[in-house]
C-alpha positions as a LaTeX table, in Angstrom:
\begin{tabular}{lrrr}
\hline
Residue & $x$ (\AA) & $y$ (\AA) & $z$ (\AA) \\
\hline
Met1 & 8.10 & 4.53 & $-31.11$ \\
Asn2 & 7.52 & 2.33 & $-34.13$ \\
Lys3 & 6.52 & $-1.21$ & $-33.19$ \\
Lys4 & 9.02 & $-2.79$ & $-35.54$ \\
Asn5 & 11.80 & $-1.23$ & $-33.47$ \\
Ser6 & 10.35 & $-2.19$ & $-30.09$ \\
Ser7 & 12.51 & $-5.29$ & $-29.62$ \\
Phe8 & 11.16 & $-8.05$ & $-27.44$ \\
Val9 & 7.86 & $-6.24$ & $-26.76$ \\
Glu10 & 6.82 & $-7.07$ & $-30.31$ \\
Phe11 & 7.68 & $-10.75$ & $-29.74$ \\
Tyr12 & 5.87 & $-10.83$ & $-26.38$ \\
Glu13 & 2.75 & $-9.13$ & $-27.74$ \\
Lys14 & 2.66 & $-11.36$ & $-30.80$ \\
His15 & 2.58 & $-14.51$ & $-28.67$ \\
Lys16 & 0.70 & $-12.98$ & $-25.71$ \\
Val17 & 3.40 & $-14.02$ & $-23.28$ \\
Ser18 & 5.43 & $-12.57$ & $-20.44$ \\
Pro19 & 8.10 & $-15.26$ & $-20.12$ \\
Val20 & 9.58 & $-14.17$ & $-16.80$ \\
Lys21 & 7.45 & $-16.16$ & $-14.36$ \\
Gln22 & 9.16 & $-17.60$ & $-11.31$ \\
Asn23 & 8.48 & $-20.32$ & $-8.78$ \\
Ile24 & 7.87 & $-18.31$ & $-5.61$ \\
Ser25 & 6.05 & $-21.01$ & $-3.66$ \\
Lys26 & 8.61 & $-20.29$ & $-0.95$ \\
Leu27 & 7.98 & $-16.56$ & $-0.92$ \\
Lys28 & 10.31 & $-15.99$ & 2.02 \\
His29 & 13.22 & $-17.40$ & 0.01 \\
His30 & 12.34 & $-15.17$ & $-2.94$ \\
Phe31 & 12.33 & $-12.13$ & $-0.66$ \\
Tyr32 & 15.69 & $-13.14$ & 0.85 \\
Arg33 & 17.21 & $-13.22$ & $-2.63$ \\
Arg34 & 15.83 & $-9.81$ & $-3.51$ \\
Arg35 & 17.00 & $-8.35$ & $-0.20$ \\
Phe36 & 20.50 & $-9.66$ & $-0.86$ \\
Leu37 & 20.55 & $-8.02$ & $-4.30$ \\
Leu38 & 19.38 & $-4.69$ & $-2.91$ \\
Tyr39 & 21.95 & $-4.73$ & $-0.12$ \\
Lys40 & 24.75 & $-5.35$ & $-2.60$ \\
Leu41 & 23.49 & $-2.32$ & $-4.51$ \\
Lys42 & 23.60 & $-0.30$ & $-1.25$ \\
Ile43 & 19.81 & 0.04 & $-1.14$ \\
Thr44 & 18.28 & $-0.62$ & 2.28 \\
Lys45 & 14.72 & $-1.10$ & 3.47 \\
Arg46 & 14.67 & 2.40 & 4.95 \\
Ile47 & 15.79 & 3.93 & 1.66 \\
Ile48 & 12.96 & 2.10 & $-0.13$ \\
Gln49 & 10.35 & 3.22 & 2.39 \\
Asn50 & 11.33 & 6.87 & 2.02 \\
Ser51 & 11.46 & 6.81 & $-1.78$ \\
Ser52 & 9.37 & 7.28 & $-4.87$ \\
Ile53 & 10.22 & 4.42 & $-7.25$ \\
Ile54 & 9.68 & 3.84 & $-10.94$ \\
Glu55 & 10.45 & 0.41 & $-12.36$ \\
Phe56 & 10.86 & $-0.14$ & $-16.10$ \\
Gly57 & 10.26 & $-3.60$ & $-17.55$ \\
Pro58 & 8.80 & $-5.36$ & $-14.50$ \\
Gly59 & 7.39 & $-8.19$ & $-16.63$ \\
Ser60 & 4.79 & $-10.11$ & $-14.64$ \\
Gly61 & 5.87 & $-8.44$ & $-11.41$ \\
Tyr62 & 7.54 & $-11.29$ & $-9.53$ \\
Asn63 & 10.55 & $-9.18$ & $-8.54$ \\
Ser64 & 8.34 & $-6.14$ & $-7.99$ \\
Leu65 & 6.53 & $-7.93$ & $-5.19$ \\
Tyr66 & 9.45 & $-7.39$ & $-2.84$ \\
Leu67 & 9.74 & $-3.66$ & $-3.46$ \\
Ala68 & 5.98 & $-3.34$ & $-2.95$ \\
Tyr69 & 6.28 & $-5.35$ & 0.28 \\
Leu70 & 8.70 & $-2.71$ & 1.60 \\
Lys71 & 6.02 & $-0.04$ & 1.05 \\
Pro72 & 7.71 & 2.79 & $-0.87$ \\
Lys73 & 6.05 & 6.21 & $-0.83$ \\
Lys74 & 5.17 & 5.88 & $-4.51$ \\
Tyr75 & 5.60 & 2.96 & $-6.92$ \\
Val76 & 5.11 & 3.07 & $-10.70$ \\
Leu77 & 5.60 & 0.18 & $-13.14$ \\
Val78 & 6.17 & 0.84 & $-16.86$ \\
Asp79 & 6.01 & $-1.96$ & $-19.43$ \\
Gly80 & 5.10 & $-2.05$ & $-23.11$ \\
Asn81 & 3.72 & $-5.58$ & $-22.85$ \\
Ser82 & 0.01 & $-5.53$ & $-21.94$ \\
Thr83 & 0.07 & $-9.25$ & $-21.10$ \\
Ala84 & 2.75 & $-8.61$ & $-18.48$ \\
Leu85 & 0.79 & $-5.84$ & $-16.74$ \\
Asn86 & $-2.36$ & $-7.97$ & $-16.66$ \\
Glu87 & $-0.31$ & $-10.68$ & $-14.95$ \\
Val88 & 0.99 & $-8.09$ & $-12.46$ \\
Lys89 & $-2.59$ & $-7.44$ & $-11.33$ \\
Val90 & $-3.29$ & $-11.16$ & $-10.91$ \\
Leu91 & $-0.06$ & $-11.78$ & $-9.01$ \\
Phe92 & $-0.44$ & $-8.83$ & $-6.65$ \\
Asn93 & $-4.07$ & $-9.69$ & $-5.92$ \\
Lys94 & $-3.07$ & $-13.28$ & $-5.19$ \\
His95 & $-0.53$ & $-12.12$ & $-2.61$ \\
Gly96 & $-2.70$ & $-9.36$ & $-1.16$ \\
Ser97 & $-0.34$ & $-6.60$ & $-2.22$ \\
Lys98 & $-1.33$ & $-3.11$ & $-3.24$ \\
Ile99 & $-1.09$ & $-2.85$ & $-7.03$ \\
Pro100 & 1.37 & $-0.11$ & $-8.08$ \\
Thr101 & 0.48 & 2.52 & $-10.68$ \\
Leu102 & 0.70 & 0.72 & $-14.04$ \\
Lys103 & 1.77 & 2.38 & $-17.29$ \\
Asn104 & 1.42 & 0.37 & $-20.51$ \\
Glu105 & 3.96 & 2.29 & $-22.59$ \\
Leu106 & 7.09 & 1.59 & $-24.58$ \\
Phe107 & 10.13 & 2.96 & $-22.81$ \\
Leu108 & 11.03 & 5.65 & $-25.31$ \\
Asp109 & 7.42 & 6.83 & $-25.38$ \\
Phe110 & 7.28 & 7.31 & $-21.62$ \\
Lys111 & 7.26 & 10.91 & $-20.42$ \\
Ser112 & 7.01 & 12.35 & $-16.93$ \\
Lys113 & 7.59 & 15.77 & $-15.42$ \\
Asn114 & 8.32 & 14.06 & $-12.12$ \\
Lys115 & 11.69 & 12.70 & $-11.08$ \\
Phe116 & 12.00 & 9.62 & $-8.89$ \\
Asp117 & 14.21 & 8.79 & $-5.93$ \\
Ile118 & 14.90 & 5.34 & $-7.38$ \\
Val119 & 14.76 & 4.30 & $-11.04$ \\
Trp120 & 14.92 & 0.51 & $-11.43$ \\
Ala121 & 15.63 & $-1.11$ & $-14.84$ \\
Glu122 & 16.41 & $-4.81$ & $-14.44$ \\
Gly123 & 16.87 & $-7.10$ & $-17.45$ \\
Cys124 & 15.17 & $-4.70$ & $-19.84$ \\
Ile125 & 17.88 & $-2.55$ & $-21.44$ \\
Gln126 & 20.22 & $-5.17$ & $-22.85$ \\
His127 & 18.91 & $-7.03$ & $-25.92$ \\
Gln128 & 17.18 & $-3.91$ & $-27.17$ \\
Val129 & 17.79 & $-2.57$ & $-30.68$ \\
Asn130 & 19.36 & 0.58 & $-29.20$ \\
Pro131 & 20.15 & $-0.08$ & $-25.52$ \\
Lys132 & 22.33 & 3.02 & $-25.10$ \\
Lys133 & 19.51 & 5.30 & $-26.18$ \\
Ile134 & 17.12 & 3.56 & $-23.80$ \\
Leu135 & 19.69 & 3.77 & $-20.98$ \\
Arg136 & 19.98 & 7.53 & $-21.45$ \\
His137 & 16.21 & 7.94 & $-21.56$ \\
Leu138 & 15.39 & 5.88 & $-18.48$ \\
Ser139 & 18.17 & 7.31 & $-16.34$ \\
Lys140 & 16.97 & 10.89 & $-16.87$ \\
Phe141 & 13.97 & 10.23 & $-14.62$ \\
Thr142 & 16.31 & 9.97 & $-11.61$ \\
Ser143 & 16.15 & 12.84 & $-9.14$ \\
Arg144 & 19.32 & 14.61 & $-8.04$ \\
Glu145 & 21.19 & 12.38 & $-5.56$ \\
Gly146 & 18.65 & 9.69 & $-6.38$ \\
Ile147 & 19.55 & 6.12 & $-7.33$ \\
Phe148 & 19.56 & 4.59 & $-10.80$ \\
Ala149 & 19.86 & 0.78 & $-10.85$ \\
Cys150 & 20.15 & $-1.35$ & $-13.97$ \\
Ser151 & 21.53 & $-4.64$ & $-15.25$ \\
Thr152 & 24.17 & $-5.21$ & $-17.90$ \\
Leu153 & 25.24 & $-8.10$ & $-20.09$ \\
Asn154 & 28.29 & $-8.75$ & $-22.26$ \\
Gly155 & 29.61 & $-11.32$ & $-24.70$ \\
Ile156 & 31.72 & $-12.98$ & $-22.01$ \\
Ser157 & 29.04 & $-13.37$ & $-19.34$ \\
Trp158 & 26.52 & $-14.61$ & $-21.95$ \\
Leu159 & 28.87 & $-16.78$ & $-24.01$ \\
Ser160 & 27.43 & $-20.04$ & $-22.68$ \\
Glu161 & 23.91 & $-18.91$ & $-23.70$ \\
Met162 & 25.16 & $-17.94$ & $-27.16$ \\
Leu163 & 26.33 & $-21.49$ & $-27.72$ \\
Arg164 & 23.04 & $-22.84$ & $-26.41$ \\
Arg165 & 21.18 & $-20.63$ & $-28.88$ \\
Cys166 & 23.11 & $-22.44$ & $-31.63$ \\
Ile167 & 21.32 & $-25.66$ & $-30.65$ \\
Tyr168 & 17.99 & $-24.09$ & $-31.55$ \\
Thr169 & 19.23 & $-22.35$ & $-34.70$ \\
Thr170 & 20.77 & $-25.54$ & $-36.12$ \\
Lys171 & 17.37 & $-27.28$ & $-35.91$ \\
Glu172 & 15.90 & $-24.90$ & $-38.51$ \\
Ile173 & 12.43 & $-25.00$ & $-36.96$ \\
Pro174 & 9.90 & $-22.91$ & $-38.95$ \\
Thr175 & 9.25 & $-19.70$ & $-37.02$ \\
Glu176 & 5.60 & $-19.68$ & $-38.10$ \\
Met177 & 4.93 & $-22.76$ & $-35.97$ \\
Pro178 & 2.89 & $-22.17$ & $-32.80$ \\
Leu179 & 5.11 & $-21.27$ & $-29.86$ \\
Lys180 & 3.90 & $-24.26$ & $-27.86$ \\
Ser181 & 4.87 & $-26.62$ & $-30.71$ \\
Ile182 & 8.35 & $-25.11$ & $-30.91$ \\
Leu183 & 8.72 & $-25.52$ & $-27.16$ \\
Asp184 & 7.69 & $-29.17$ & $-27.33$ \\
Ile185 & 10.37 & $-29.83$ & $-29.95$ \\
Ile186 & 13.30 & $-28.12$ & $-28.27$ \\
Arg187 & 12.51 & $-28.53$ & $-24.57$ \\
Pro188 & 14.25 & $-31.96$ & $-24.36$ \\
Tyr189 & 17.49 & $-30.38$ & $-25.60$ \\
Phe190 & 17.59 & $-27.81$ & $-22.78$ \\
Leu191 & 16.19 & $-29.57$ & $-19.73$ \\
Pro192 & 19.53 & $-31.36$ & $-19.05$ \\
His193 & 21.27 & $-27.96$ & $-19.11$ \\
Leu194 & 18.78 & $-26.24$ & $-16.83$ \\
Asn195 & 18.88 & $-29.10$ & $-14.34$ \\
His196 & 22.43 & $-27.97$ & $-13.55$ \\
Leu197 & 21.03 & $-24.75$ & $-12.02$ \\
Pro198 & 19.44 & $-26.02$ & $-8.79$ \\
Gln199 & 18.86 & $-22.50$ & $-7.41$ \\
Met200 & 17.06 & $-21.32$ & $-10.54$ \\
Ser201 & 13.60 & $-19.90$ & $-9.76$ \\
Arg202 & 12.47 & $-18.99$ & $-13.27$ \\
Leu203 & 10.16 & $-21.47$ & $-14.99$ \\
Tyr204 & 12.08 & $-23.56$ & $-17.52$ \\
Asp205 & 9.71 & $-22.92$ & $-20.43$ \\
Asp206 & 9.83 & $-19.18$ & $-19.81$ \\
Trp207 & 13.63 & $-19.22$ & $-19.82$ \\
Ile208 & 13.66 & $-21.16$ & $-23.12$ \\
Ile209 & 11.21 & $-18.75$ & $-24.75$ \\
Asp210 & 13.06 & $-15.65$ & $-23.60$ \\
Asn211 & 16.67 & $-16.74$ & $-24.08$ \\
Ile212 & 16.54 & $-19.30$ & $-26.87$ \\
Ile213 & 13.46 & $-18.91$ & $-29.08$ \\
Gln214 & 13.14 & $-15.13$ & $-29.04$ \\
Pro215 & 14.88 & $-13.59$ & $-32.11$ \\
Leu216 & 17.86 & $-11.50$ & $-31.07$ \\
Asp217 & 19.75 & $-11.11$ & $-34.35$ \\
Asn218 & 19.15 & $-7.35$ & $-34.55$ \\
Arg219 & 19.77 & $-6.62$ & $-30.88$ \\
Arg220 & 22.67 & $-5.22$ & $-28.88$ \\
Leu221 & 24.21 & $-6.08$ & $-25.56$ \\
Leu222 & 24.96 & $-3.51$ & $-22.88$ \\
Ser223 & 28.27 & $-4.15$ & $-21.15$ \\
Val224 & 29.51 & $-2.57$ & $-17.93$ \\
Pro225 & 31.99 & $-0.34$ & $-19.85$ \\
Ala226 & 29.28 & 0.76 & $-22.30$ \\
Cys227 & 26.92 & 1.59 & $-19.46$ \\
Leu228 & 29.52 & 3.64 & $-17.61$ \\
Ser229 & 30.49 & 5.46 & $-20.79$ \\
Glu230 & 26.90 & 6.51 & $-21.53$ \\
Ile231 & 26.19 & 8.05 & $-18.13$ \\
Gln232 & 29.67 & 9.33 & $-17.35$ \\
Gly233 & 29.58 & 12.80 & $-15.81$ \\
Lys234 & 25.97 & 12.46 & $-14.66$ \\
Phe235 & 26.16 & 9.47 & $-12.31$ \\
Asp236 & 28.64 & 7.96 & $-9.85$ \\
Ile237 & 28.86 & 4.20 & $-9.31$ \\
Met238 & 27.52 & 3.13 & $-5.91$ \\
Gly239 & 27.27 & $-0.67$ & $-5.78$ \\
Ser240 & 27.36 & $-3.79$ & $-7.92$ \\
Leu241 & 26.60 & $-7.50$ & $-7.99$ \\
Pro242 & 28.87 & $-9.30$ & $-8.38$ \\
Glu243 & 31.03 & $-6.98$ & $-6.29$ \\
Ile244 & 33.63 & $-5.76$ & $-8.73$ \\
Ser245 & 35.53 & $-2.87$ & $-7.25$ \\
Asn246 & 38.03 & $-2.66$ & $-4.39$ \\
Asp247 & 38.79 & 1.01 & $-3.85$ \\
Trp248 & 41.74 & 1.34 & $-1.47$ \\
Arg249 & 42.26 & 5.08 & $-1.86$ \\
Trp250 & 42.69 & 7.05 & 1.34 \\
Tyr251 & 39.66 & 9.31 & 1.51 \\
Lys252 & 41.80 & 12.36 & 2.40 \\
Ser253 & 43.57 & 12.01 & $-0.94$ \\
Val254 & 40.35 & 12.74 & $-2.86$ \\
Ile255 & 40.38 & 16.54 & $-2.98$ \\
Gln256 & 38.68 & 17.25 & $-6.31$ \\
Asp257 & 34.99 & 17.48 & $-7.22$ \\
Asp258 & 35.24 & 14.48 & $-9.58$ \\
Met259 & 35.94 & 11.60 & $-7.22$ \\
Gln260 & 36.84 & 9.37 & $-10.20$ \\
Asn261 & 34.77 & 6.54 & $-8.76$ \\
Asn262 & 33.71 & 5.35 & $-12.20$ \\
Tyr263 & 37.30 & 5.28 & $-13.44$ \\
His264 & 38.51 & 3.17 & $-10.52$ \\
Phe265 & 35.49 & 0.88 & $-10.80$ \\
Leu266 & 36.13 & 0.32 & $-14.50$ \\
Glu267 & 39.81 & $-0.46$ & $-13.96$ \\
Asn268 & 38.83 & $-3.04$ & $-11.35$ \\
Tyr269 & 36.29 & $-4.47$ & $-13.76$ \\
Tyr270 & 38.84 & $-4.94$ & $-16.55$ \\
Cys271 & 41.12 & $-6.80$ & $-14.12$ \\
Arg272 & 38.37 & $-9.27$ & $-13.19$ \\
Asn273 & 35.94 & $-9.60$ & $-16.11$ \\
Leu274 & 37.20 & $-13.11$ & $-16.91$ \\
Leu275 & 35.22 & $-14.24$ & $-13.84$ \\
Leu276 & 32.00 & $-13.55$ & $-15.77$ \\
Ile277 & 32.61 & $-16.40$ & $-18.21$ \\
Asp278 & 31.99 & $-19.20$ & $-15.70$ \\
Lys279 & 29.93 & $-19.07$ & $-12.50$ \\
Lys280 & 32.27 & $-21.66$ & $-10.95$ \\
Leu281 & 35.26 & $-19.29$ & $-11.07$ \\
Arg282 & 36.21 & $-17.55$ & $-7.85$ \\
Cys283 & 37.48 & $-14.05$ & $-7.16$ \\
Ser284 & 41.10 & $-15.15$ & $-6.62$ \\
Ile285 & 41.65 & $-14.71$ & $-10.39$ \\
Tyr286 & 43.19 & $-11.37$ & $-11.39$ \\
His287 & 44.60 & $-10.34$ & $-14.74$ \\
Thr288 & 45.83 & $-7.16$ & $-16.35$ \\
Ser289 & 43.51 & $-4.41$ & $-17.49$ \\
Lys290 & 44.89 & $-4.83$ & $-21.01$ \\
Tyr291 & 43.96 & $-8.52$ & $-20.98$ \\
Gly292 & 40.45 & $-7.66$ & $-19.76$ \\
Arg293 & 39.91 & $-5.13$ & $-22.52$ \\
Tyr294 & 41.01 & $-7.65$ & $-25.13$ \\
Leu295 & 38.67 & $-10.24$ & $-23.66$ \\
Glu296 & 35.80 & $-7.74$ & $-23.68$ \\
Asn297 & 36.37 & $-7.08$ & $-27.39$ \\
Met298 & 36.46 & $-10.80$ & $-28.15$ \\
Gly299 & 33.11 & $-11.26$ & $-26.42$ \\
Glu300 & 31.61 & $-8.39$ & $-28.42$ \\
Ser301 & 32.96 & $-9.94$ & $-31.62$ \\
Ala302 & 31.38 & $-13.29$ & $-30.71$ \\
Trp303 & 28.02 & $-11.58$ & $-30.25$ \\
Thr304 & 28.29 & $-9.86$ & $-33.64$ \\
Lys305 & 29.12 & $-13.17$ & $-35.32$ \\
Ile306 & 26.28 & $-15.15$ & $-33.75$ \\
Cys307 & 23.84 & $-12.43$ & $-34.81$ \\
Leu308 & 25.08 & $-12.81$ & $-38.38$ \\
Tyr309 & 24.62 & $-16.58$ & $-38.17$ \\
Glu310 & 21.09 & $-16.28$ & $-36.78$ \\
Lys311 & 20.18 & $-13.98$ & $-39.67$ \\
Ser312 & 21.74 & $-16.04$ & $-42.47$ \\
Lys313 & 21.50 & $-19.62$ & $-41.09$ \\
Glu314 & 24.57 & $-20.26$ & $-43.27$ \\
Arg315 & 27.20 & $-22.77$ & $-42.19$ \\
Arg316 & 30.04 & $-20.38$ & $-42.97$ \\
Asp317 & 28.67 & $-17.87$ & $-40.44$ \\
Leu318 & 28.31 & $-20.59$ & $-37.83$ \\
Asp319 & 31.94 & $-21.58$ & $-38.43$ \\
Arg320 & 33.06 & $-17.96$ & $-38.00$ \\
Phe321 & 31.23 & $-17.72$ & $-34.70$ \\
Leu322 & 32.62 & $-21.01$ & $-33.43$ \\
Gln323 & 36.13 & $-19.96$ & $-34.43$ \\
Glu324 & 35.77 & $-16.78$ & $-32.37$ \\
Val325 & 34.57 & $-18.84$ & $-29.41$ \\
His326 & 37.53 & $-21.19$ & $-29.92$ \\
Asn327 & 39.85 & $-18.18$ & $-29.78$ \\
Ile328 & 38.29 & $-17.12$ & $-26.48$ \\
Ala329 & 38.76 & $-20.61$ & $-25.05$ \\
Glu330 & 42.43 & $-20.51$ & $-25.98$ \\
Lys331 & 42.79 & $-17.01$ & $-24.53$ \\
Ile332 & 41.49 & $-18.01$ & $-21.10$ \\
Met333 & 43.20 & $-21.40$ & $-20.88$ \\
Lys334 & 46.06 & $-20.28$ & $-18.63$ \\
Phe335 & 43.60 & $-18.90$ & $-16.07$ \\
Ser336 & 40.86 & $-21.54$ & $-16.27$ \\
Pro337 & 41.69 & $-24.71$ & $-18.23$ \\
Thr338 & 38.48 & $-26.34$ & $-16.98$ \\
Thr339 & 36.35 & $-23.59$ & $-18.54$ \\
Ser340 & 38.35 & $-23.82$ & $-21.77$ \\
Asp341 & 37.72 & $-27.55$ & $-21.81$ \\
Ser342 & 33.97 & $-27.00$ & $-21.40$ \\
Ile343 & 33.97 & $-24.55$ & $-24.31$ \\
Phe344 & 35.87 & $-26.95$ & $-26.57$ \\
Tyr345 & 33.35 & $-29.71$ & $-25.78$ \\
Ala346 & 30.48 & $-27.31$ & $-26.54$ \\
Ile347 & 32.01 & $-26.34$ & $-29.89$ \\
Asp348 & 32.49 & $-29.97$ & $-30.85$ \\
Tyr349 & 28.89 & $-30.76$ & $-29.90$ \\
Ile350 & 27.53 & $-27.90$ & $-32.03$ \\
Glu351 & 29.73 & $-28.88$ & $-34.98$ \\
Lys352 & 28.23 & $-32.38$ & $-34.84$ \\
Gly353 & 24.74 & $-30.95$ & $-35.27$ \\
Ala354 & 23.76 & $-30.73$ & $-31.57$ \\
Pro355 & 22.16 & $-34.18$ & $-31.19$ \\
Lys356 & 19.44 & $-34.64$ & $-28.58$ \\
Phe357 & 21.41 & $-37.23$ & $-26.69$ \\
Asn358 & 25.04 & $-37.57$ & $-25.62$ \\
Ile359 & 25.34 & $-33.90$ & $-24.65$ \\
Pro360 & 28.80 & $-33.46$ & $-23.08$ \\
Lys361 & 28.56 & $-33.08$ & $-19.31$ \\
Gln362 & 31.22 & $-30.37$ & $-19.54$ \\
Phe363 & 28.81 & $-28.28$ & $-21.64$ \\
Leu364 & 25.77 & $-29.07$ & $-19.48$ \\
Ser365 & 27.41 & $-27.77$ & $-16.32$ \\
Trp366 & 29.05 & $-24.69$ & $-17.83$ \\
Trp367 & 27.13 & $-21.48$ & $-17.23$ \\
Gly368 & 28.35 & $-17.91$ & $-17.31$ \\
Arg369 & 27.33 & $-15.31$ & $-14.75$ \\
Gly370 & 24.69 & $-13.72$ & $-16.99$ \\
Gln371 & 23.56 & $-10.28$ & $-15.84$ \\
Gln372 & 25.56 & $-7.87$ & $-13.74$ \\
Tyr373 & 23.74 & $-5.35$ & $-11.54$ \\
Leu374 & 24.87 & $-1.77$ & $-11.05$ \\
Ser375 & 23.58 & 1.11 & $-8.92$ \\
Phe376 & 24.48 & 4.77 & $-9.38$ \\
Ile377 & 23.95 & 8.07 & $-7.60$ \\
Lys378 & 22.73 & 10.97 & $-9.74$ \\
Lys379 & 25.07 & 13.94 & $-9.40$ \\
\hline
\end{tabular}
């Protein structure tokens, strides 16, 4: 695969970084979090121990530590960033863990005759130039009745981060500056935001590099509907976090080979996707599937518009993006006026040039739900 199309690997290799480090000084807490995620995806310790696993995009290996701790039969890590894999070795040696088989390859270059019981792709498909192509490629390494697990991201769940990216873009900092110098300039703008995430384990500077500084103007998101559409017919949904689907069908009524699990899951998703816009919202909110589809399209439109702004740096493109965000705020007002209020304050702050001080508290405390996690069974 040509390097210029390799998305964030090119950025990581250029700066010799793997900006996914976490504070795991309380390793037991880190393992509890990972166990919770796996359970929600219907993956137990016994399943791990009896499985061959391949993980794509492990970064520096902080999340991989837990899977290694459970001692799978075989464990392979694939990452195109050489800095990341070097940090995997250091981290695993520090914690006395057996280092998995490491493959320094770009995803689309990876080939294997072997299939794996579990294919894990967390936080590495969205924000690629062609995430659907990568999704299809990675999922094909799943054995029959094996598990494919991945994360997704859409314009609703990442709307708060889109507006935060505007803070950086409006500063017009020369991209040729050393990364450390850029960090020193913009860190004060984001620390007040990040301080509103007390359970956050990722290092602040790494989050800023990966989510704010990294160029994303030629990238694509990967929403839950897009993910399901790409693997429809080959995989059945198994679990998710957040838990999206409530399937109340009587099992004796399912008398055809196609259980239509993905269809029912997607309908549930469209009736609840508003919840992704604000982590403070609770699951008591339901809306129509039609409303959810419209909201999904608005989020996709917002992503398209911010990409145009980040390319052009023109005020007219910023205004178009902010208008789309304003439309979203109005659309959700009847369900969550507090979230709408936060969005309006964020828009006003950006329009005023995003000053370092006097950041509205409504903006500081508003965070979407970010990634969603899905697990599938290969048919």
